[in-house]
C-alpha positions in Angstrom: 5.6 -5.7 5.9 7.1 -2.3 6.1 5.7 0.7 4.3 6.9 4.3 3.9 4.4 6.7 2.4 5.3 10.0 0.7 3.3 12.6 -1.2 4.9 13.2 -4.6 2.4 15.6 -6.3 -1.2 16.8 -5.7 -3.2 13.6 -5.6 -0.2 11.3 -6.1 1.7 9.3 -3.5 4.5 6.8 -3.4 4.7 3.8 -1.0 8.0 2.0 -0.5 7.2 -1.5 0.6 9.3 -4.3 2.0 7.3 -7.5 2.2 8.3 -10.9 3.5 6.7 -14.1 2.2 8.0 -17.4 3.6 11.8 -17.1 3.3 11.7 -14.5 0.5 11.9 -10.7 0.9 10.9 -8.2 -1.8 11.3 -4.4 -1.9 9.2 -2.5 -4.3 7.6 0.9 -4.9 3.8 1.4 -5.4 2.4 4.5 -7.0 -1.0 5.5 -5.5 -3.7 7.9 -6.5 -5.2 9.8 -3.6 -8.4 11.7 -3.0 -9.1 13.7 0.1 -12.6 14.5 1.4 -13.6 15.6 4.8 -10.1 15.2 6.2 -10.0 11.5 5.1 -7.4 10.5 2.4 -8.2 7.5 0.3 -5.4 5.9 -1.7 -5.6 3.2 -4.5 -3.0 1.6 -6.6 -1.8 -1.6 -8.3 1.8 -2.8 -8.4 3.1 -5.7 -10.4 5.6 -7.8 -8.5 7.4 -11.0 -9.4 5.0 -13.8 -10.2 6.5 -15.9 -7.5 5.3 -13.3 -5.0 1.7 -13.2 -6.4 1.9 -11.0 -9.4 -0.2 -7.8 -9.3 -1.0 -6.5 -5.8 -4.0 -4.2 -5.4 -3.9 -1.6 -2.6 -6.7 0.4 -0.9 -5.8 2.6 2.0 -7.5 5.2 4.3 -5.5 7.8 6.1 -7.2 9.8 9.0 -5.9 11.8 11.9 -6.5 8.8 14.1 -4.6 6.2 12.0 -3.9 4.4 8.8 -5.5 1.3 7.3 -4.4 -0.4 4.1 -5.8 -3.6 2.5 -3.8 -5.5 -0.1 -4.7 -8.4 -2.3 -2.9 -10.6 -4.8 -3.1 -14.1 -6.1 -1.3 -15.7 -3.1 -1.6 -13.2 -0.4 -4.1 -10.7 1.1 -4.2 -8.8 4.3 -4.5 -5.6 6.2 -2.0 -3.2 7.8 -3.3 -0.9 10.6 -1.6 1.9 12.4 -3.2 3.9 15.2 -2.3 6.9 17.1 
């Protein structure tokens, strides 16, 4: 999985995602709502992808100065992406 995150407006973010599943590849965009408290940014969003890739994906992420963690969940797939400084 590849993810590029950008702030688009106050409290709004866009994640460009490239996901691989078996022999398939899918590129899509996820719009996320963000809320920052005590220097921790929490992001949430849902993106509908093709049913063959699991249908709706739900995303929950935490961004801190020490790193980034995102959990995702769909009908066929779930996992976690972590980046650390």
